[in-house]
C-alpha positions, 0 to 999 in steps of 0.5 A: 134043634140048635137052640134045644141042645144049648138049653139043655146044655144050660140047665145041666150046667145049672143043676151041676153048680147047684148040686155041688153047693148042695153036697160041699156047702163049703165056703173057704176064704182068706183067714188065719188061725193063731196056735196056743203058743201065739204063732199065726198060720195064715190060710183059709177059714170055711166061713159060714156067717154064723147064726150061732156062734161055731163049736169048731172051725175048719182051716186049711193052709191052701185050697189043695191041703186037707182040712183041719178041724179046730175046738176052742181048746185047740187055738187061741183065736181064728180069722176070717177076712170077709169082703167088709171087715176081718171077723176075729173069734177068740177061744176062751174058758168062761162062765156063761148063763144058760137061762133062757129068754123064751117067754115060755120057758122062763124060771122064777129065779133072778140068779143066774144059771152059770156053767163052765164052757169052752167057746168061740167069742166073735171080737166086736169091740176093741179098746181099753176093755174088749167087748165079745159076742156070744149067740146061742139060744140067746145073745151074750155079751162078754168084756175083757180086761187084762186078759180076764173075760167075764159075761155081762149079765142080763135075764128076764124072769117071772115074778114068783107067783105072778106072770109078770116078767121082770129082769135082772140087769146085772151088767149095769153095775158091772159096766159102773165098776168098769167105766168109772175111770171116766167121769162123763159117763153118768149113772142115768146114762148107764141106767138107760142102757139095753143089753144090745150090741150097738149100745154096748159099743157106744158106751165103751167107745165113749169111755175110751175117747174120754181116757184117750184110749185108741178106738177100734171099730170092727165094722159090726154094722155091715152095709149094703153095697152097690156096685156098677158094671158095663155089659157087652155080649152076643146071642143065639136066638130062635123063633117059632111063628106063623104067618096069620095071613098065609098060615104058613109055619116059620122057623128062623134062627139069629146069631151074633147079634149085639148087646151092650149097656150097664148094671147096677148090683145091690149086694146084701151083707148076709153071707158074705154078700152072697145075694144080691139084686142086679138091675140092668139096662141094655140095647139089644138088637136082632135079626131074623131073616128067611127067603121063602118061594111059592112057585107055580110057574114062571108066569105065577109065583109068590116070592116072600123075604121075611125080615124081623129086625129088632132094636129094643131097650131092655130092663132086667130085674134079677136075683142072684146067688153067688158062692165064695168057694175059691178065686173063681166064685161062680154064681147063678141068677134068675129074674124078669126082662121088659124090652121097649121097641125102638124101631119097627121090626117087620120088614118083610117084603112080597114079590109076586107075579100072576101073567101081566101083573107084578108087584114088588112091595113091603108087606109086614105080615103082622100089623100093630106090632107090640111096642114091648114084650116080657121075658123070663130068664136064668143064667150061670156064671163065674166072677173072677176079680172085676170080670164075670162071664155069664150064659143066660137063658131068656124066653120072651112073649114076643112081638105079635099082637094076635093072641093065637099067634106064637112069636116067642123068642127063645134066647141064649146070651154070652155076656161079659161085664166089667165091674167099675 
C-alpha cells in the first residue's frame, strides 16, 4: 500500500512537471538587450534555440518582472548566454532574396527576388567583416562592412525550357571584392567555395589572419559535452512473491537500503543542452525479511525466517530532458537497467519439529537463482548548480528462476548526484 501511494505521487509529480512545460513553454536564460540609443539592459531572454530566426524576442529584467516583447525595429541587438557561448542577434533593415531552394518551387529566373525586411540576424563571425546568418525557408548569409549589411547571394533556378538546375552564385563575386586586400586568397580558392557557414567563416578568418585583424569565433560548431558525477542514495522496495514449495504468498518491504556509484552524462547541444544520455554504474544492496510460523502444537510446528539479501552491480542507461526555465532546472528521465548478482540472495532458514525430530537449517525457497535481472525506470528531479536530487521509480523482473513465480521488485530511489 505504501509503495502504491509513493508510485502514484511520483506519477502525479511527473504529470505536473510535464504539463507545466507544455503550458508555459518558456526558457528564460541570462541575456541582454541593447536599445536603439546604445544602452545595454541585462536580464533574461526567452531562448528557444530557434530553427528559424526569431521574428520577435521576449525579455524581462528578472524572474519576477513582466515580460516585454521586442520586434527588430524596437532594439539594436539582443544576446542570450547559453551554456557554451553568447548568441547575438543584430536588428537590421536589409534586402533579402525570397526565392526558394526547394526543387519543386524553383523558378526560371536567374535574378534575385529581393524585398526589404526588418530582421534579427544571428552573428556567427566577427572580424574585419562581420558575418550573419538568417534562416527562413532557406539559409541566408549577410556580410557587414562599416555598418552596412548586404546579403551574400546564392540562388538555384531552372534553365529556361529545361529541367536543368542552375545556380547563380553571386556571393563569390561579392567575396572577391571584399577580400581583395589579402593577396594570399586566390580566385580559384573563392570559386571552390560552397554557400555554407563553415566555409564562409574559414575564408573570412583566413583574410583576417592575413591582414592582422583580431579573429573572433562565436563557437558556432557546438560540441557534445560529457560530464561525470558521483551518486549516492537510498531506496524503498516492495516484493510480492510466492513460495513455490509451500504455495504461500509473501508480501515483503525493505527500507533504507544503500545505493552508490558513478554516472556519465552525454549532453547534446540541441536546445541549449536540454537532452542527454546518462549511463550509471551502481552498487546496490537490499534485504527483505519475514518471520512466519506454521504452528500446530508445541510438538509439531514449522518456523520460516525468510531472508532475501541482494548485492548487485547495476548498469543503467537513461534518456533525460531538462528545462532551463530558472536557476532550479527540473528534469525527467527514463530508461533501462541491468543488475548483476554479486552474492547469494536467498538465505531462508527453516526450523521444524515433529515430536522427537527437530531440524534447523538453511533452506532456500528458490533454487538456481537468476544471476541478473532487468528493469524499467523513470524519475523526476531538480538540478541546482553541481547538485541534483532525483526521485526514481523502478520495476524489475526479479530473481525467481521459475517463469510462473513472480519476484518483481518495485523500488523508489531517492538519489543525490554531485557533478565533478
